[in-house]
C-alpha positions as CSV (number, residue, x, y, z in Angstrom):
1,M,124.1,125.1,111.9
2,A,120.4,125.9,111.7
3,E,118.3,124.2,109.1
4,S,116.3,126.3,106.8
5,F,112.6,125.5,106.3
6,I,111.4,124.9,102.7
7,R,107.9,123.9,103.8
8,N,105.5,125.0,106.5
9,I,103.3,122.7,108.4
10,F,99.8,123.8,109.6
11,F,97.5,121.8,112.0
12,Y,94.0,122.0,110.6
13,R,91.8,122.7,113.6
14,R,92.8,120.2,116.4
15,Y,92.5,116.9,114.6
16,Y,96.2,116.1,114.7
17,L,96.8,117.7,118.1
18,D,93.9,115.7,119.7
19,F,95.3,112.5,118.1
20,A,98.9,113.3,119.3
21,A,97.7,114.0,122.9
22,N,96.9,110.2,123.3
23,L,100.2,109.0,121.9
24,K,103.1,107.7,123.9
25,P,105.9,110.3,124.2
26,E,108.3,108.3,122.0
27,V,105.7,108.2,119.2
28,R,105.1,112.0,119.5
29,K,108.9,112.5,119.4
30,K,109.1,110.4,116.2
31,F,106.2,112.4,114.6
32,N,108.1,115.7,115.5
33,W,111.3,114.3,113.9
34,T,109.3,113.4,110.8
35,F,107.7,116.9,110.6
36,Q,111.1,118.4,110.8
37,L,112.2,116.2,107.9
38,L,109.1,117.3,105.9
39,A,109.9,121.0,106.6
40,T,113.6,120.9,105.8
41,V,114.4,118.1,103.3
42,D,113.9,118.7,99.6
43,R,113.2,115.1,98.6
44,I,111.3,113.3,101.4
45,P,111.7,109.5,101.4
46,E,108.5,107.7,100.6
47,K,109.0,105.7,103.8
48,Y,107.9,108.9,105.7
49,F,105.7,110.7,103.2
50,K,103.6,109.0,100.6
51,H,101.0,110.1,98.1
52,L,97.8,108.1,98.3
53,T,96.8,107.0,94.8
54,G,93.1,107.2,94.2
55,S,92.7,110.2,96.5
56,S,92.2,113.9,95.8
57,G,95.9,114.7,96.5
58,L,96.2,113.3,100.0
59,Y,99.5,112.2,101.5
60,E,100.2,109.9,104.4
61,I,102.8,110.9,106.9
62,R,104.2,107.6,108.1
63,V,105.7,106.7,111.5
64,E,106.8,103.4,113.0
65,V,107.8,102.9,116.6
66,G,108.7,99.3,117.4
67,S,106.0,97.2,115.8
68,D,103.4,100.0,116.0
69,I,102.5,101.9,112.8
70,Y,100.9,105.4,112.8
71,R,99.6,107.5,109.9
72,V,98.5,111.2,109.6
73,F,96.8,112.4,106.5
74,S,97.9,115.6,104.9
75,F,97.8,117.7,101.7
76,F,99.5,120.6,100.1
77,D,98.0,124.1,100.0
78,K,99.8,126.7,97.8
79,G,102.9,124.7,97.1
80,Q,105.0,124.5,100.2
81,L,102.3,124.5,102.9
82,I,101.5,121.1,104.3
83,I,98.1,120.8,106.1
84,L,97.8,118.1,108.7
85,L,94.5,116.3,109.2
86,N,93.4,113.2,111.1
87,G,95.7,110.5,112.4
88,F,95.3,106.9,113.4
89,Q,97.2,103.8,114.4
90,K,97.4,101.4,111.5
91,K,96.5,97.8,112.5
92,T,96.0,96.2,109.1
93,Q,97.7,96.3,105.7
94,K,94.9,98.4,104.2
95,T,94.2,102.0,105.2
96,P,90.8,102.1,107.0
97,K,88.2,103.5,104.5
98,S,86.5,105.5,107.3
99,E,89.8,107.3,108.1
100,L,90.4,108.1,104.4
101,E,86.8,109.3,103.9
102,L,87.2,111.6,107.0
103,A,90.5,113.0,105.6
104,E,88.8,113.7,102.2
105,K,85.9,115.5,104.0
106,L,88.3,117.5,106.2
107,K,90.3,118.6,103.1
108,Q,87.1,119.8,101.4
109,Q,86.0,121.6,104.6
110,Y,89.4,123.3,104.8
111,F,89.1,124.7,101.2
112,D,85.4,125.6,101.7
113,E,86.4,127.7,104.7
114,K,89.2,129.6,102.9
């Protein structure tokens, strides 16, 4: 039975695609699985998709493969459209400030270009 999509995912420029090009195949596969979850499941578990408090509406798409942790920033545009931004491998408990600042800048750039 085919799953119906309740959300669409859009790659803003090549930020995610360039990040993904350097990932191991099993990590890309897990991201693809997570994107399918985002697109088809009504209530997404926080383990995979979490709102970042203190941000301008950014979300973190979260993937773990073995002991490696990866994040991709995203946000909503017009309700059910998820825009993917930059990604990074998480090496500490705290999200790197530079990655968060880049995501905020890219989100602003996206809306400025619309």
